[in-house]
N, C-alpha and C positions, 0 to 999 in steps of 0.2 A: 504494499500499500504506499502511495506517495503522500508525504506530508507537505503540503504547499506553504505551511506556516512556519516551517523550520527556521527561516531566516528572520522571522518577525520577532522583534524584542517585546512588543506590547500587543499580544494577541490573546489576551486572557478572556476578554468579553466578546460577545457577538459583534457589538459596535466597532471594537477595535479590529476585528477580523474583516468586517465590511470596509473600513477605512483602508486597511492594508491591501485588500483586493482591488479597491478603487484606484489606489496609487499605481498598482501594477497595470491595470487596464489603461489608465491615462498615459502612462509611460510607453506602453506598447503602441497606442494610437498616435502618439507624437513622434515615435521613431520611424524614420523613412523605411519603407519596405523594399526589399530586393525583389521586386515583382518581375518574374520571367518575361511576361508579355509586354513590359515596358522597356525592355532593353533596346538600345538604339540600332544594333546590328547583331546578326546571328551567324554562327558557323553552319556548315551543312548539316551536322548532327542536330544542332539546336533547331534549325529550320525544319528538319524532319519531325522533331518533337512538337514544334509550334503548329505545324500543319496536320499532324497525325498521319503522316505518310512514310512509306519505306524510302530507303535511299534510292532504290531503283526508280520509284515514282518521282522523286525529286530530280533525278537525273533526266528522266523523260520530259518532265516539265521544263527543265532548263534547255534541253535539246530543241524543244518546240517553241522556245522563247515565250513561255507562258509566265515565267517569273524572271524578273531582272536580277542580275547578280554581278559581283565584282570578283576579280581574281587577283590575289596578291601572294607571291611566294608559293605558287602552286595550290593554294587553298581558295575555296569559294566562300565568299561572304554575302549575306543577304541583308539589305536594309529592312528595318521594320516596316517602313512605309510601302516597300515593294511587296512584302508579304501580306500587309493589310489590303493592298489593292487586289491582289490575287484572291484573298478571302472574300472581299466585297463582290468581285466579279462572279464568284462561285457561291454566293450566300445561300442559294437554294439547297445546297448540300447540308444535311442535318449535322454532320460532324463538325461544321464551322459555326454552329449556333452558340456553343459556349465561348468561343473567341469573340464573336460579335457582341454577345451580352457583356463580356468583359470590357470591351471598348466603351459601351454605353454607360457602364458603371463608373468608368474613370474619365468620361468626357465632361 
């Protein structure tokens, strides 16, 4: 069992526990999140994860010029804007609905 109050020096009463938890919540909300979907650019592996596609599918999309990409030192990089554009063009696909909902949440 996890004791979330082990670091709390004054958590003897219910009010003190609520105050302690409130401070944790406020701290977490004010700390910038490392949100995967907000990254400015992605590697090929990250783009596959972002789009929920295999590497082969990503290769095919790149070959068909469906997704813009850059190449540096033999590695492909994808700008978030380019991946977003692809998702928007293919928004009827149900697998992209969570990504689109994520955009709406942070817009």
